[in-house]
C-alpha positions as CSV (number, residue, x, y, z in Angstrom):
1,M,-21.3,-4.8,-14.5
2,T,-23.7,-7.5,-16.3
3,N,-22.7,-6.6,-19.6
4,D,-19.0,-6.9,-18.0
5,R,-19.3,-10.4,-17.4
6,Q,-20.8,-11.8,-20.2
7,Q,-17.7,-10.6,-21.9
8,T,-14.2,-12.8,-22.6
9,Y,-11.5,-11.7,-21.4
10,D,-7.3,-11.8,-22.8
11,L,-6.2,-10.6,-19.1
12,I,-7.8,-11.9,-16.1
13,V,-6.4,-10.9,-12.8
14,I,-6.2,-12.2,-9.6
15,G,-6.2,-9.4,-6.4
16,G,-6.5,-5.8,-6.6
17,G,-3.3,-5.0,-4.4
18,V,-1.0,-2.4,-6.1
19,N,0.9,-5.3,-8.1
20,G,-2.5,-6.1,-9.5
21,A,-3.4,-2.7,-10.1
22,G,-0.5,-2.6,-12.5
23,V,-0.7,-5.7,-13.9
24,A,-4.1,-4.2,-15.0
25,R,-3.1,-0.4,-15.8
26,D,-0.1,-2.6,-17.8
27,G,-2.5,-4.6,-19.1
28,A,-5.1,-2.4,-20.3
29,L,-3.0,0.4,-21.4
30,R,-1.7,-2.4,-24.3
31,G,-4.6,-3.2,-25.6
32,L,-5.6,-6.5,-24.0
33,K,-9.6,-7.0,-22.6
34,T,-9.2,-7.2,-18.9
35,I,-10.9,-7.5,-15.6
36,L,-9.3,-7.4,-12.3
37,L,-11.5,-9.4,-9.2
38,E,-10.3,-8.1,-5.5
39,K,-12.5,-10.1,-2.8
40,N,-12.3,-6.8,-0.6
41,D,-11.5,-3.1,-1.5
42,F,-8.8,-2.4,-3.1
43,A,-5.1,-2.1,-1.4
44,S,-7.5,-3.4,1.9
45,G,-4.4,-6.3,2.0
46,T,-0.5,-5.7,2.2
47,S,-0.5,-2.9,0.2
48,S,-2.7,-1.0,3.1
49,W,-0.3,-2.1,6.3
50,S,3.1,-0.9,4.7
51,T,6.0,1.7,6.3
52,R,4.8,4.1,3.0
53,L,8.0,4.0,1.6
54,I,8.8,4.1,-1.6
55,H,12.8,3.4,-1.1
56,G,15.8,1.4,-2.9
57,G,16.0,-1.2,0.2
58,L,19.4,-0.2,1.7
59,R,19.8,-3.0,3.5
60,Y,19.0,-5.5,0.5
61,L,22.7,-4.9,-0.2
62,E,24.1,-6.6,3.0
63,Y,22.5,-9.7,0.4
64,F,23.8,-8.8,-2.6
65,E,20.6,-8.1,-3.9
66,F,21.8,-5.4,-5.9
67,S,19.7,-6.3,-9.0
68,L,16.6,-5.2,-6.3
69,V,18.1,-2.7,-4.9
70,R,18.6,-1.3,-8.1
71,E,15.3,-1.8,-9.9
72,S,13.6,-0.3,-6.6
73,L,16.2,3.0,-7.3
74,R,14.5,3.2,-10.9
75,E,11.1,2.9,-9.7
76,R,12.1,5.2,-7.1
77,E,12.5,7.8,-9.7
78,V,9.8,6.7,-11.7
79,L,7.2,7.7,-9.1
80,L,9.0,10.4,-8.1
81,Q,8.4,12.0,-12.0
82,T,4.4,10.2,-12.9
83,A,3.0,10.7,-9.5
84,P,4.1,13.6,-7.8
85,H,1.7,14.5,-5.6
86,L,1.3,11.0,-4.1
87,V,5.5,10.5,-3.9
88,K,7.9,13.0,-2.2
89,P,11.4,12.6,-1.5
90,L,12.3,12.0,2.6
91,L,15.4,12.8,4.2
92,L,16.2,9.7,6.7
93,T,18.8,9.7,9.0
94,I,21.3,6.3,10.3
95,P,22.3,6.5,13.8
96,V,25.9,4.6,13.4
97,Y,26.4,2.6,17.4
98,R,30.2,0.9,17.8
99,S,28.2,-1.6,19.2
100,R,25.5,-3.1,17.3
101,S,26.3,-5.0,14.4
102,R,26.6,-2.7,11.1
103,P,29.6,-0.2,12.3
104,Y,30.7,3.5,10.6
105,W,32.6,2.0,7.6
106,K,30.0,-0.7,6.5
107,I,27.5,2.5,6.6
108,Q,29.2,4.7,4.3
109,A,30.5,1.9,2.1
110,G,27.1,1.0,1.7
111,M,25.5,4.8,1.2
112,L,28.2,5.0,-1.4
113,L,27.0,1.9,-3.1
114,Y,23.4,3.1,-3.2
115,D,24.3,6.3,-4.9
116,T,26.0,4.6,-7.3
117,L,23.2,2.3,-8.0
118,S,21.1,5.2,-8.2
119,Y,23.0,7.4,-11.1
120,D,19.7,8.4,-12.3
121,K,18.4,10.1,-10.1
122,T,17.0,13.6,-9.1
123,L,17.5,13.3,-5.3
124,P,20.7,14.8,-3.6
125,P,23.5,12.4,-2.5
126,H,24.1,11.0,0.8
127,R,26.2,12.7,3.6
128,M,28.4,11.3,5.8
129,L,28.1,12.7,10.0
130,P,31.2,12.3,12.0
131,K,29.7,11.9,15.7
132,T,30.2,15.6,16.8
133,K,28.4,16.9,13.8
134,F,25.6,14.4,14.6
135,L,25.1,15.0,17.9
136,Q,24.8,19.1,17.0
137,L,22.0,18.4,14.4
138,L,20.2,15.7,16.2
139,R,20.7,16.2,19.8
140,S,17.6,14.1,21.0
141,I,19.4,10.8,19.6
142,D,20.8,8.8,22.0
143,P,24.7,9.6,22.1
144,E,25.9,6.2,24.3
145,D,28.4,4.3,22.3
146,L,27.3,6.5,19.1
147,S,30.2,6.7,16.2
148,G,28.5,8.8,13.6
149,G,26.0,8.7,11.7
150,A,25.1,9.4,8.0
151,Q,21.6,11.1,5.7
152,Y,19.9,10.3,2.8
153,Y,16.7,10.8,1.3
154,D,14.3,7.9,-0.2
155,G,10.9,8.1,-1.1
156,Q,7.1,7.9,0.6
157,V,4.1,8.0,-0.4
158,A,1.7,8.9,2.8
159,F,-1.5,8.1,1.2
160,A,-0.2,4.2,-0.7
161,E,-4.1,3.1,-0.5
162,R,-4.7,6.2,-2.9
163,L,-1.5,5.1,-5.3
164,C,-3.0,1.8,-6.0
165,L,-6.9,3.8,-5.9
166,E,-5.0,6.0,-8.9
167,T,-3.4,3.0,-10.7
168,I,-6.7,1.5,-10.1
169,I,-8.5,4.1,-12.2
170,S,-6.3,4.3,-14.6
171,A,-6.8,0.9,-15.6
172,A,-10.4,1.7,-15.7
173,E,-10.0,4.7,-17.6
174,A,-8.0,2.5,-20.4
175,G,-10.7,-0.1,-20.6
176,A,-10.0,-2.5,-17.9
177,T,-13.2,-4.0,-16.0
178,V,-12.1,-3.4,-12.1
179,C,-14.9,-5.3,-9.0
180,N,-14.5,-4.5,-5.5
181,Y,-15.3,-6.7,-3.0
182,T,-15.6,-10.0,-5.6
183,E,-14.3,-13.0,-5.2
184,V,-12.9,-16.1,-6.9
185,T,-14.4,-19.1,-5.5
186,Q,-13.9,-21.5,-8.0
187,L,-10.5,-21.9,-10.9
188,H,-12.4,-23.7,-13.6
189,R,-9.9,-26.7,-15.8
190,Q,-9.6,-28.2,-18.6
191,G,-7.1,-30.3,-19.6
192,N,-3.5,-27.9,-18.9
193,R,-5.6,-24.5,-19.0
194,I,-8.1,-22.5,-16.4
195,T,-10.9,-21.6,-18.9
196,H,-13.6,-19.7,-16.4
197,L,-14.1,-18.2,-13.2
198,S,-16.7,-19.1,-11.0
199,C,-17.2,-15.8,-8.8
200,R,-19.3,-14.3,-6.0
201,D,-20.2,-10.8,-5.0
202,V,-19.8,-10.5,-1.6
203,P,-22.5,-7.2,-0.6
204,T,-25.1,-9.3,-2.5
205,G,-24.1,-12.9,-2.6
206,E,-24.5,-13.2,-6.1
207,E,-22.8,-15.9,-8.1
208,F,-21.5,-15.2,-11.6
209,T,-18.8,-16.6,-14.3
210,V,-15.8,-14.6,-15.7
211,T,-14.6,-16.5,-19.3
212,G,-11.3,-16.3,-20.9
213,S,-11.0,-15.9,-24.5
214,D,-9.1,-18.9,-25.8
215,R,-5.7,-17.7,-25.3
216,A,-6.7,-15.7,-22.3
217,V,-3.7,-16.1,-19.5
218,I,-4.9,-16.0,-16.1
219,I,-2.8,-13.3,-13.5
220,N,-2.8,-13.8,-9.7
221,T,-1.7,-11.3,-7.5
222,S,-3.4,-12.1,-4.5
223,G,-0.2,-12.0,-2.0
224,P,-0.6,-13.7,1.2
225,W,-3.5,-15.1,-0.5
226,V,-1.7,-16.8,-3.6
227,D,-1.7,-20.4,-2.0
228,R,-5.5,-20.3,-1.3
229,V,-6.3,-19.2,-4.3
230,C,-4.5,-21.8,-6.2
231,S,-6.5,-24.2,-4.1
232,L,-9.5,-23.3,-6.2
233,G,-9.0,-25.7,-8.9
234,V,-11.6,-27.6,-10.0
235,E,-12.1,-30.0,-13.2
236,N,-15.3,-31.4,-14.3
237,G,-17.0,-30.4,-10.9
238,E,-14.0,-32.0,-8.5
239,S,-11.5,-30.1,-6.8
240,K,-8.2,-30.3,-8.2
241,P,-6.1,-27.5,-6.5
242,I,-3.0,-25.8,-9.1
243,S,-0.3,-26.2,-6.6
244,Q,0.4,-29.4,-4.0
245,T,3.3,-26.9,-2.2
246,A,2.9,-24.0,-0.6
247,K,4.6,-21.0,-2.5
248,I,4.6,-18.3,0.2
249,G,6.3,-18.1,3.1
250,G,5.0,-15.0,4.9
251,T,6.5,-12.5,7.8
252,K,3.9,-10.3,9.9
253,G,5.3,-6.7,9.7
254,S,3.3,-4.9,12.7
255,H,3.5,-0.6,13.1
256,I,2.4,1.7,15.4
257,V,1.0,5.6,15.4
258,V,1.7,8.0,17.1
259,D,1.8,11.9,18.2
260,P,4.5,14.4,18.0
261,F,6.2,13.5,20.9
262,P,9.0,15.2,23.1
263,G,12.8,14.8,20.9
264,A,10.9,13.6,17.5
265,L,12.8,15.0,14.5
266,D,11.8,15.8,11.6
267,S,13.3,14.0,9.3
268,A,12.9,10.3,9.3
269,L,14.8,7.8,11.3
270,Y,16.3,4.4,10.2
271,V,17.5,3.0,12.9
272,E,18.5,-0.2,14.1
273,A,17.0,-1.9,17.9
274,K,18.8,-1.8,20.8
275,T,18.2,-4.8,22.2
276,D,18.2,-7.3,18.7
277,G,19.6,-5.1,15.9
278,R,17.0,-5.4,13.5
279,P,16.3,-2.1,11.8
280,F,13.3,-0.2,11.6
281,F,12.0,3.0,10.9
282,I,10.4,6.2,12.7
283,V,8.9,8.2,10.2
284,P,6.6,11.6,9.7
285,W,3.9,11.1,8.9
286,L,0.4,13.3,8.3
287,G,1.5,14.9,11.6
288,M,2.2,12.0,13.5
289,Y,4.8,9.3,13.3
290,L,4.6,6.2,11.8
291,I,6.7,3.7,13.9
292,G,7.8,-0.2,12.4
293,T,7.9,-3.0,10.9
294,T,8.0,-6.0,13.3
295,D,9.5,-8.9,10.7
296,L,7.7,-12.2,12.4
297,P,6.9,-15.6,10.5
298,Y,3.5,-15.7,10.3
299,R,0.8,-18.8,9.7
300,G,-1.9,-17.4,11.3
301,N,-5.9,-16.2,9.3
302,L,-4.9,-13.9,6.9
303,D,-8.2,-12.2,7.2
304,R,-7.6,-11.3,10.8
305,V,-3.8,-9.9,11.0
306,K,-3.2,-7.4,14.4
307,A,-0.2,-5.9,16.2
308,D,0.9,-8.4,19.3
309,D,0.4,-6.6,22.4
310,D,4.4,-8.0,22.1
311,E,5.0,-5.7,18.8
312,I,3.4,-2.6,20.6
313,D,5.9,-2.9,23.9
314,Y,8.9,-3.6,21.7
315,L,8.1,-0.6,19.2
316,I,7.8,1.6,22.2
317,A,10.4,0.5,24.1
318,E,13.2,0.6,21.1
319,T,11.9,4.1,20.0
320,N,12.0,5.3,24.2
321,G,16.1,3.5,23.7
322,I,17.0,5.6,21.0
323,I,14.9,9.0,21.6
324,P,15.3,8.9,25.5
325,S,13.1,11.4,26.1
326,A,10.3,10.4,24.2
327,A,8.9,8.6,26.8
328,L,6.2,6.8,25.1
329,T,4.1,4.4,26.6
330,R,1.0,2.5,25.6
331,S,-1.1,5.3,26.4
332,S,1.0,7.1,22.9
333,V,-0.4,5.1,20.4
334,K,-3.5,6.4,18.8
335,F,-3.5,3.5,16.1
336,T,-1.9,0.5,15.2
337,Y,-2.0,-2.2,12.1
338,S,-0.3,-5.2,10.5
339,G,0.3,-6.9,7.6
340,V,1.8,-9.7,5.9
341,R,4.5,-10.2,3.7
342,P,4.2,-12.4,0.7
343,L,7.3,-13.3,0.6
344,P,8.4,-16.6,-0.6
345,N,8.4,-19.4,1.1
346,T,11.1,-20.6,2.8
347,E,12.2,-23.3,5.4
348,G,14.8,-22.2,7.9
349,K,15.8,-19.1,7.3
350,K,15.5,-16.0,9.6
351,P,13.0,-13.6,8.0
352,G,14.9,-10.1,7.3
353,S,17.4,-12.5,5.4
354,I,14.4,-14.2,2.8
355,T,14.7,-12.4,-0.3
356,R,12.7,-9.5,-1.0
357,K,12.9,-9.9,-4.7
358,H,10.0,-11.3,-6.3
359,I,9.2,-14.0,-8.3
360,L,7.2,-14.9,-11.2
361,F,5.8,-18.6,-11.2
362,D,4.9,-19.8,-14.2
363,H,2.4,-22.9,-13.5
364,T,3.6,-25.0,-16.6
365,S,5.5,-26.7,-14.1
366,E,2.0,-27.7,-12.3
367,G,0.5,-28.6,-15.6
368,I,-1.7,-25.4,-16.3
369,D,-0.5,-23.4,-18.9
370,N,-2.6,-20.2,-18.8
371,L,-1.6,-19.2,-14.9
372,I,1.3,-16.9,-13.5
373,S,1.2,-16.4,-9.6
374,L,3.5,-13.8,-8.3
375,I,5.1,-14.3,-5.2
376,G,6.8,-11.3,-3.8
377,G,6.7,-7.8,-4.5
378,K,7.1,-4.4,-2.9
379,L,5.2,-1.5,-3.0
380,T,8.0,0.4,-4.9
381,T,8.5,-2.2,-7.3
382,Y,4.3,-2.8,-8.6
383,R,4.9,-0.5,-11.8
384,H,7.9,-3.0,-13.4
385,V,6.2,-6.0,-11.6
386,G,3.3,-4.9,-13.6
387,E,5.6,-4.8,-16.8
388,E,7.1,-8.1,-16.1
389,L,3.9,-9.8,-16.4
390,V,2.1,-8.0,-19.2
391,D,5.5,-9.1,-21.5
392,A,5.1,-12.5,-19.4
393,A,0.6,-12.6,-21.0
394,F,1.8,-11.4,-24.0
395,R,4.3,-14.2,-24.6
396,K,1.6,-16.5,-23.1
397,I,-1.5,-15.1,-26.0
398,G,1.5,-15.6,-28.7
399,R,1.6,-11.9,-29.7
400,S,4.4,-9.4,-29.9
401,A,4.2,-7.0,-26.8
402,P,3.5,-3.2,-27.5
403,P,5.8,-1.5,-26.1
404,C,4.9,-0.9,-22.2
405,P,3.8,3.2,-21.3
406,T,3.8,3.3,-17.9
407,L,7.7,4.0,-17.9
408,K,6.9,7.6,-18.5
409,Q,2.6,7.9,-18.0
410,P,1.4,10.1,-15.1
411,L,-1.1,8.6,-12.9
412,P,-4.7,10.0,-13.3
413,G,-4.1,13.1,-10.2
414,A,-0.1,13.7,-11.3
415,I,0.0,17.5,-10.4
416,L,2.9,19.5,-9.0
417,P,2.8,22.5,-6.7
418,S,3.0,25.6,-9.1
419,D,0.5,24.3,-11.7
420,D,-1.8,27.4,-12.6
421,R,-4.7,24.6,-11.8
422,I,-3.8,25.0,-8.0
423,R,-3.9,28.8,-8.0
424,E,-7.5,29.2,-9.7
425,A,-8.6,26.3,-7.3
426,V,-7.9,29.2,-4.9
427,Q,-9.0,31.6,-5.9
428,N,-12.6,29.7,-7.0
429,Y,-12.6,28.2,-4.0
430,R,-11.2,30.0,-1.0
431,K,-14.5,32.1,0.3
432,S,-16.0,28.9,1.2
433,I,-13.1,26.4,1.8
434,P,-10.2,27.5,4.2
435,L,-6.9,27.7,2.6
436,N,-5.4,24.8,4.3
437,T,-8.1,22.3,3.4
438,I,-7.5,23.4,-0.5
439,D,-3.9,22.4,-0.1
440,Y,-4.7,19.1,1.7
441,L,-6.7,17.9,-0.6
442,F,-4.7,18.7,-3.8
443,S,-2.3,16.6,-1.5
444,M,-4.1,13.7,-2.1
445,Y,-5.9,13.7,-4.7
446,G,-3.5,15.5,-7.3
447,S,-5.5,17.3,-10.4
448,R,-8.6,15.4,-9.3
449,A,-9.5,17.7,-6.1
450,I,-10.8,20.1,-8.6
451,E,-13.7,17.1,-9.5
452,V,-14.1,17.1,-5.8
453,L,-13.8,20.9,-4.5
454,A,-16.7,20.9,-8.1
455,L,-19.2,19.0,-5.6
456,T,-19.5,22.3,-3.0
457,D,-20.7,24.4,-6.2
458,K,-24.4,22.2,-6.4
459,A,-23.8,21.2,-2.7
460,P,-22.5,24.0,-0.5
461,D,-23.2,21.8,2.7
462,L,-20.3,19.4,1.3
463,A,-17.6,22.2,1.7
464,E,-17.9,21.5,6.0
465,A,-15.4,19.2,7.5
466,I,-16.9,15.8,8.3
467,V,-15.1,16.0,11.4
468,P,-14.1,19.6,12.8
469,Q,-10.2,19.1,14.0
470,L,-9.4,17.8,10.8
471,L,-8.9,19.3,7.0
472,D,-11.4,16.4,5.6
473,I,-14.8,18.1,3.7
474,K,-18.1,16.0,3.1
475,A,-17.5,16.4,-0.5
476,Q,-14.7,13.5,-0.3
477,I,-17.3,11.7,0.9
478,V,-19.4,11.5,-2.4
479,Y,-16.4,11.8,-4.5
480,A,-15.2,8.4,-2.7
481,I,-18.9,6.4,-3.4
482,R,-19.4,8.6,-6.9
483,S,-16.4,7.7,-8.2
484,E,-14.2,6.3,-6.4
485,Y,-15.3,2.2,-5.9
486,A,-16.2,2.9,-1.9
487,K,-18.6,0.9,-0.4
488,T,-18.0,0.9,3.1
489,F,-17.3,3.1,6.0
490,V,-13.7,1.0,6.1
491,D,-13.3,2.0,2.6
492,I,-14.1,6.3,3.6
493,N,-12.5,6.6,6.8
494,R,-9.4,4.4,6.3
495,R,-8.5,3.8,2.5
496,R,-10.3,6.9,0.7
497,T,-8.8,8.9,3.4
498,P,-6.8,8.7,6.6
499,I,-9.8,10.1,8.9
500,A,-9.5,6.6,11.2
501,F,-5.4,7.4,11.7
502,H,-6.3,10.7,13.3
503,D,-9.3,11.0,15.2
504,N,-10.3,7.7,18.0
505,Y,-10.0,5.2,15.4
506,G,-12.4,7.3,12.8
507,F,-15.6,6.9,15.4
508,P,-16.9,10.5,15.9
509,A,-17.3,10.8,11.7
510,L,-19.2,7.1,11.1
511,S,-22.6,9.2,12.1
512,V,-21.7,12.4,9.3
513,L,-20.7,9.7,6.9
514,A,-24.3,7.9,7.7
515,E,-25.7,11.6,7.1
516,V,-24.2,12.5,3.6
517,A,-24.5,8.4,2.7
518,I,-28.4,8.9,3.0
519,E,-28.8,12.7,1.8
520,H,-26.3,12.5,-1.5
521,C,-25.7,8.9,-2.6
522,G,-29.1,7.3,-1.9
523,W,-27.9,5.0,0.6
524,T,-30.7,3.9,3.4
525,R,-30.4,3.9,7.5
526,E,-30.7,0.7,7.9
527,T,-27.1,0.1,5.2
528,C,-25.3,2.8,6.9
529,D,-26.3,1.4,10.6
530,R,-25.2,-2.3,9.1
531,L,-22.0,-1.0,7.9
532,I,-21.3,1.3,11.4
533,E,-21.3,-1.7,13.2
534,E,-19.2,-4.0,10.6
535,Y,-16.2,-0.9,10.8
536,R,-16.3,-1.0,14.7
537,M,-15.8,-4.5,13.9
538,Y,-13.6,-4.4,11.5
539,M,-11.5,-2.0,14.3
540,E,-11.5,-4.1,17.1
541,K,-10.4,-7.0,14.5
542,N,-7.2,-5.1,12.7
543,C,-6.7,-1.7,14.7
544,I,-7.5,-1.3,18.0
545,P,-4.7,-3.0,20.6
546,D,-6.5,-5.9,22.6
547,Y,-4.7,-4.3,25.8
548,A,-7.3,-1.5,25.1
549,I,-10.2,-3.6,24.6
550,E,-9.8,-5.2,27.9
551,E,-9.6,-2.0,29.5
552,K,-12.5,-1.1,28.0
């Protein structure tokens, strides 16, 4: 890293969520000397707190955002082709009730338009279900005032964090320097340009400088933190913020995770809340159900965003309202998470009506010619956002942009279940590792599962399960540290694997993580003890409901 810091860069990306990752990958693949700087872990912000859908945004049609829906549907198809191990088709069902805001005819019209806008899709078209057929197929749904429903396909990325991570890995393999736990502390201005950035290595506290080339472009993809980054401007040693007006008007979205419950469907539900008509999802996810999201204006601490007890109660009540036999209670909740959507600052608008279309804000209008901030941006469209921002960077650099390769280039782990490499791995490892574990590893890592499995060749103990009832094995801990930039137990349990969601917030796995990190990766006992305490604090601050903490 020391040598990398001494270089100059054409493209400096601030923010390592999925959009920043997409920019870094695109820029590096098109030949720009690129560095990405993330103050926490990759995908630790908004990218990690979504409903994990790769979708066109059916409800955006109501606000006539046809171009956004078309862009999203096109990008859904791209990801189904370039990341088939991570992005998979998902059947969604919409119950339609006469007493709520969207009548049957309106849903049917929306479905027809949705299919029309996705004319190049490989997924099946929608189908409408009159009341009698709907109730025959979905018997647990509340029948009161039901007029029928619709079914259609979108996409799901169960491991959204790994979609971001694979994009980061692809960027690094293309020559980008990628740095997590690296905080930008100052943007140094000289005239109408940012010339260099002061940075801090978060674990060590070491300070260093990242320098731009003569025509370097800075891309601010820090999501909800866009305004904070813009406030870091410095000129001649004195504070001189880039912007005087707020760009972000974030809204908070919260989710709960529950085990399968009576009446739960095999397909996902896209429903309107009985009390206020707001749409939310009930989605099968990793053998559990993901329920959300809320949509509330948020002006609080961006580094501590947590689902409120009221939000949790709302999601429980509305799920019980649509599936009366569910009988969910607070004790049903295994995990909660909440994030802030980096939407445009729009005073006076209802959160649901604020545009989800991204904006590339060129700070030339504020006196800085080489800074662009991304306002908004969806998980589904991150690849295209990266393409747009790199095109804009080339224009600022004054060079003709080479063709964008990411439209068709697969992510590093891209593999289909029929691939011979999976069959060979089964033959090679079935005696030491259960078949369902091998299958699970390929669903997470794609073709890179072979590298995870290979770690067990020289260290057979790494084939053991981390937690007895889960499929994750010790080799994944070593792989996360050696090959996937993991530096904390939160990184491993929450973003490199989904262990935290499954088993008491991941606490039972911590002792094993420490043992493996000490034995195989050279971490010290003192470091592991500190990381265990930091893990506990993180879960209490972000994921464990306040009522559960108070009950303890």
